[in-house]
N, C-alpha and C positions, 0 to 999 in steps of 0.2 A: 608432492607426495604426502606431506604432513596433513593437508586438508582432506585427502582421501581416507586416511586412517581415522581421522576425527569423525568424518561422516559415517564410516563403517561402524565405529563404536557407538555413535548416536543412534544409528538405525537399529542396532541390536537392543536398544533400551536397557542395557546393562551397565551403562557408564554415565557418570555425571561429569559435566565440564563447566567451566566458567567463561563468560563473555565479559571482557573488560571494556569500559567506556568512561573516559574522563574521571578515573579514580573510583568509579562505581563497578562493583562486581555483580553480575547477574548469573545466578545458578541455573543451569540448563540441564534438563533430564531426558530430553528426546530431540530428535531431528526437527520435528514440528515446532517445538519451543525455540530451538536455535534459529530457525528460519523466521519465525514471528518476531523474536527479539532483535535479530539482525536487521529486519525490515524497519522496525520502529527506530532503531539507532540511525539507519540510513535517512529516514524521514526527518529526524531531529537534526542531523548534521547538515542536510541539504536544505533545511527549512521548507520542506514540502508538507502538504496536507493530504491525508487519505480521504477521498471523497467518492460519492456515487454520482454518476452523470444523471442530471435531472431529466434527460430525454430517453436515453437507452438503458440506464440502470447499471452500467458497467463501473467497476471500481477503477480509480485512477489516482495518481498523485498530482496534486495541483500546486502551482508555484505561489498562489495567493489564497487566503482563506475564503474570499468571496467568489472564487471560480465555481461555476455551476455545471459546466459542460466539459466533456473530455476532448472533444474535437470541434473545430469550427463548423463542420458539417452538421453535427448534432445541434449546435446552437442555432444555425441557420434553419434547419428543419423545424425546430421548436417554434421559431419566430414565424415561419410560414403557417404553421397550424394555428397559432394565436391570431394572426392576421385574418385567416379564413374564417375563424370563429367570430371575430368582430364584424366582418362583412356580412355574415348571415343574419345578424340582428337588425 
């Protein structure tokens, strides 16, 4: 119930609240800011990286900084395209 009242207050844009993380206080003024900051904290805690898939362009959270594709299917499809381009030459 407490989360619903916080969300309603943030949606109205008339209230400010704080998001606490490891002794850091983040001042939040809107629901969008709350969601953005909460996602950043999730990524930090889980050691995830926000990336764009090199093939389809969708945003995803990657477990490693060098990950380039959101799914195996995208990686496989990109490799097929590269292989076909090499064979044409």
